[in-house]
Phi, psi and omega in degrees: 000135179252173178294343179270353181260149182291141176287319184237133176231121177249120183236117175049045183288133174222150176219130183234124175260128184282141178278352176108153182295335186254012179254142177273352179291144182290155177294155185247113176271108186270326177235139183226099171062059182267126180222132171192168178232155175223136176282160178293134181084004185269151173243120183246128182262139173247124182233156179152165182296160173305134182095002180277345178109010185299304180300319176302322178298311182297319181283333179288321180299323179272358183059034167288335162234149180273126179293151180284323181205164179106177186223138175235121181244129183233117182057033179086357178261128175285096184291328177291349186255359187284145172288172179303314182296317181293320181293325176302317177290321180296336182296341177296331183270350185224125184229171186228131170259116184280158182291318187263109184284351178275301185281350182273354180240134182285129179289344183268354182244144175291164179298320180297321175298315178304316183282335182261353181301312181295325179290328178287321176299321181275357179058047178263112174076172174279175178300320177296318181292326181291321176300314180295321180294318182294317177296325176298315181294324177292326176290326179298330184255019174060043173247149188288158184299328184286358175296335181301328186257007183257181186241161189304320187294346181277359186242150175289170179299319181297318180289326177294324176297323177297323178293322177292329172294315176304316177305324178283325186287338193293338178278350184058054186282167178260337187225132179230139168259118182252107188260096181052054190293348183233007187287341182263005182259151170307145179305323185291333180273328185311309184301321178298312181294317179300315177298321177299310180297321178296315179297318180291318178304312183286317179295322179264356179059045182284143164271125187223135173262117188247119179254128184199154170266342187276103181295330182291320180293313181299320178295327184284321193258337191259148177271321181228144178239135176247125177260123186245148173213120177050048172082004179240153173276124174268323181204150179212130185197160169304147186304312183299319181288320183294314183288334180278324190219064181293139190247344178258144177307322180294314180299320181296320181297318180299310183296322178291337177272345185270138177291149178216145179262000178272104184287343183278340184269120178249114180244128180292128181298125179225110184263129176274138177257149176080177180254163175298130179299164175289133177291350175278347179215065189284156175298153177289159176069227178290122181294342183267358189299328184289352180238357188274130179284353182250013186288145175234173181306322186294337183293335180280342188260345189225131172277115181291131174279155176289120179239139183283126182252350176196163182306119176078003183244115180237158174211159177246093182198134177273355185270091181278352181271004178243022177295000000 
């Protein structure tokens, strides 16, 4: 793999959850034909309302849940084709930062045990080397050395999230999925953790998939932004371009609803009506059409493909007259 080739390639990823053999409820298609690429060292943000499939994409890429269809290639390795033994080895290179810093840490294990557990399972290093790795990871997230022997209940929410970040870093991974890493924290702590993640990503040259509802945070930390709605990509563009010139009605609605301190950016207010439809019964054609102020009859007949409207900027909309 060269610097000109993508580090991560997601091709036609789909995920369907079965309602079970004894249920009459229809199966739920959470992801539909998701494709994108990431270069090494790049941060890509996933945004969209709850239920759009952001977390499912992150977990499917790492095979924490098995995708129904599609292919994921990471560093030249087809992750979706790996056996259980091969996947276990690959997990050293890809890690997950969970949303909830409280439930993601075991109250019965010391912080040192939490950080070294994965290293023991992977049989990485001696006991002394594993302890050294864990202490280095704690130092990297600005936690004191004595945190190693303490327990999760002794720390605040922000400190617990730092421990979660340290648990991901202890493997020295190449790829990290950060799933809403600051949404459960107080506003006063969020900026500290975001700056920490940004600093670590740049210093370690990590490739990161960053999932968030906070559009201001995504703009600050991400190179590219992918906008999702009901399991489909609506728009994808470099962050600066997407925030300056959103091309999809859904993206414009999200940006218009988000508070901004940028007085030079003027976004026309666009209020969405109704709720996001159920993924078990999505609208025909464009899944956004039931809430789109620009929908026409043709929107119900055709699933819009992602089309490039500028270099690196794509959107899924048949209305070329509303660019």
